[in-house]
N, C-alpha and C positions, 0 to 999 in steps of 0.2 A: 548621565544617560541611564534610562530605566528600561531594561529589556526583560519583562517579566511575563509575557505571553506570546503565543505564535499567532501571526496573522493568517498564514497559509503555508502548506508544504507543497513544493512543486515536484512533479514526477514526470519522467519521459517514458513514453511507451512507443512501440513499433507499429502495432496492429489496431487500427481504430475500432473495428467491430469486437474483437476479443477484450480490449481494454475497457471499453464502454460497458460490455456485458458483465465483466468482472466486477467493476466498482459500482455501477448503477444497478444492474439487474440482480446480481448475486449478493454483493455487500450491502446494498440498500442505500447507497448515497443518492441524494436528489440532484439531478442535473439542473444547475442554475442557469447556465448559458453555454453556447458553443460558438466558436469563432473560426472560420477558415481563413488562414493567413497566407495567401500565395506568396507574398514578398519574403516570408520566413520559411516557406515550404513546410508548414505545419498546420495542425488543427488544435485549438485550445479548448479543453472542456473544463469548466469550473463546477465542482460538485461539492455538496455539504451534507454532513450528517451531524445534528446537534450543533455544537460550536466549532466543529472541525471542518475547515475548508481545504480542499485539494485542488491545485492547479495541475491538470493533466495535459501535457503536451504530446501530441501524436506526431512523431517524426520517423518516418520509415527508413530514413537514411542515417539515423543516429548510431554511433558505435555501440555494439553489444556490451552488456555488463559482464565483467569477468566472472568465470564459474566460481561458485561457492562450494565448500566453505573456505578453501585456500587457494591461492594467496589472497588475503584481504587487501584491499587498496585504500589509499587515503580518501576521505570524503564520508558522505553519509553512509553509515553502517547498516542501519534498518530503521524502520518506523514501527513504534511500539503503541498499541491501543490499550488503554485501561478498560478493563471489563470487570463485571461483577462476578461472573462464573465462567472460567476458562473451559471447564468440561462441558458445559452446555454449548459453548461457542464451537468446540471441536465437533460436537454432535451435529451442529448446523452445517459446519463445513463438510462433514461427511455426507449430509443430505444434499448438499450442493455440488458434490463430487469435486471438492477442492482438497487436493492432497495437503497434508500437514505433518509436522513432527509429532512425536509422542509427548504426552504431558510430562513436564519435568518441574523442578523446583528451583527458583533462583538461588544461587550460591550465596548471596549476601543477605536478602531479606526473607528467604524461605517461601515466598509466595509462588503460587502456581503460574506456569507460563508454557507457552508452545509457539512454534513458528509456522507460518504458511507463506506462500509466494504468489506474487501477481504474475500475469502472463509472460512478462519479461524477466522473471527471476528475482524481482526486488523482494527482499525478506521483509515480512510483516509479522510482528510479535503480538500475541495476546498475553496480557499480564494482569494479574489480579491486584 
């Protein structure tokens, strides 16, 4: 079995308008398609930027994510985006009025990094 690339990443959000605005309007993902699924009581948005595809499920009744940073729970910890210049990305987040952590350096590789959060608190990392 060869598992060497990611097909997509699935995210659950609560608020259709806020989530779509965040990923499409602010972060610049292209909306590929959108599906209202009454049988599952959700809306599925497929978005892409470059080779990264996100499946975003809007489920207003999904349980809330535990507060961060502690306690951390089992499962996906965060989604990290490889970028060329973390500082310019932080300036863009400031322009878009998206809060973020301060610039810091990875303990292991020494590269620049910072976190920001989607409307439901999913941690998103910028990493050079």
